[in-house]
N, C-alpha and C positions, 0 to 999 in steps of 0.2 A: 256808301255802297260796299266798301271793304268790310265794314262792321257787320253788314247783313250777311255776307258770304262767310265771315268768320263765325258768326252765330250759328248759321246753318251747318257749317262744317263741324263745329263743336257739338251741336245737338245730334247730328248724324253719328258722330264717333261714340257718344254716350249710348245711343240706341243700339249700335252694333256691339258695344262692349258689355252691355247687360243682356245676358241670355242664360239659358240653361246649359250646363256643362256636365258631360258624363265622365266619370272616372271609376276605376276598379281598384279594389283592395289588392287583388292579384289578377294578372291576365292569364296565368297558367295554373291549373290545379293538378297536382301530381297525386294519383291514387296510390302510388307505390306498387308493391306486389300484393295482389289480392287473390283469394281462393276462387275457383270456378263457382259461379252462382252466388257470390258474396253481394252485399249491398252495393249497388252501383250508383247511389245518389251522392252528389256533391253540390255545393253552393258557391256561386260567385256573388260577392257583395258589391253592389253598384251604389255610388254616391253621386248626388247632384251637387257639384261645387259651384254652380251658377246661382243666379238670383231670380230665376223663373222656374216654374214646374217642368220637370223632365218627364217625357213620355217615351217608354220603350214600345215601339210599334210592332216589331217583329224580331224573333230569335230563330235563326236558321242553322241547324247543324249540317256538317259536311256529309253525313250519311245517316241511314235509318237506324243504325245501332245506338244512336244518341238521341234522347228525347228531352227537350227543354220545357220548363214551366216557368211562367213569370206573371206578375200582376199587371193588369191593364191600367191600374190606378196610377195617377201621376206621382212622381217622387218630388216632394217639395224641396225647395232650396235648403241645403245643409243636411238633408235627411238621406237615409239609405234604403235600398230595396235589395231583393235577392232574385237571382236567376237560378233555379234548381235544375240540375242536369242529371239525367239518368243514363248511364252507360250499361249496355247489355254484357254482363260479366260471364255469360256462358260462352263467349267467343274468346278462345285462349290465345295467349301470346302477347307481344308488345303492341300497344296502340297509342296513337297520337291523333286526336280529332280536333278540328277547328269548329267554332261556333260563331256565326256572324250576328252581331247585335245592332239593330237599327233603332235610332232614336231621333228626337227632334233637336238634337244638339246641332246648331248651324255650322260649327267648325269641324265636327266629327260625327257625321250622321251614321257612319258604319264603323263599328269597332269589332275586331276579331279577338276572341279569347280561345284558349286551348285547354284540352284535358289530355293527360298522358298517364301511362302506367303499364303494368304487366299483369295478365291474368294467368294463373297457374293452370296447367292441364287438369282435367277431372281425373279422379282416381280410376285406375283400370279395374276391371272386374276381378282380376287375379289379385291385385293389391288389396281390394276390399275383402276377398276371401281369406287372404293371409292375416288381415287384422282380426277377422272372425275366428280364425284358427288360433291366434294368440290368446284370444279371450277364452276359447275352449280349453286351451292348455292350462290356463289359470283354474278353470273349473275342474279339470282332470286332476290337478294337483290337490285341490281341496277334497276331492272324493277319493284320493290316494290311488289313482291309476298308476301303473308302472311308468316310471320316468321315461323309459325308452319309447313307449307309445306316445307320450306327450311330446317329446322332442322330435319324433320322426315326422311330424306334420310340417314338412318343408314345402311341398308343392300344393297347389290349390286342390288337386285331386285327392291327395292324401289328407288335406285339411278337412274335406267333406267327409271322408271315411272316418277320421278321428271324431268329428262332430257327431256322427251317427252313433259311434261306439260310446261316446260320453253320454249322450242322451239316453241310450239303452241302459248303461250302467247306473245313471242317475235314477232312472225309473225303478230299477231293481233295488237300489239302496233305499228309495222312498217306500217301496212296498214292504220292506222288512219290518 
């Protein structure tokens, strides 16, 4: 009788010991500092360290600014899969978001992974106009406008004025 219980116990322990097991290469992906509107896609590498197929049944982000994609195909023992995560990089500032990964791992059916980073603010209209003015200054120097006119483009309003003058002068130079 003891032998029968020992055999059942041993069989049961092997049955529970052999299973699919989820593991991640990294549980946090750091975007670092990215520009507003930059590529928001990153990948988590998932590995099945068990001896049965691993199935990821659901991936749930903490908010709508994060969108996950993953394969419904089983991850075979010893193989890897990916969970692609897209973060909306038009939202400026620091972010930390969690993503819940649900699988058929009997010991760890819910795993939480994270993304973090900083999205720089979008350029202001005035800053964009200043960059445009700097480009116009370079053009002005090429067509030999007075340096005082080129350097005086300090504000966005002045930059627009210089830009019009440069275009007008350039048209006159071309017409000659």
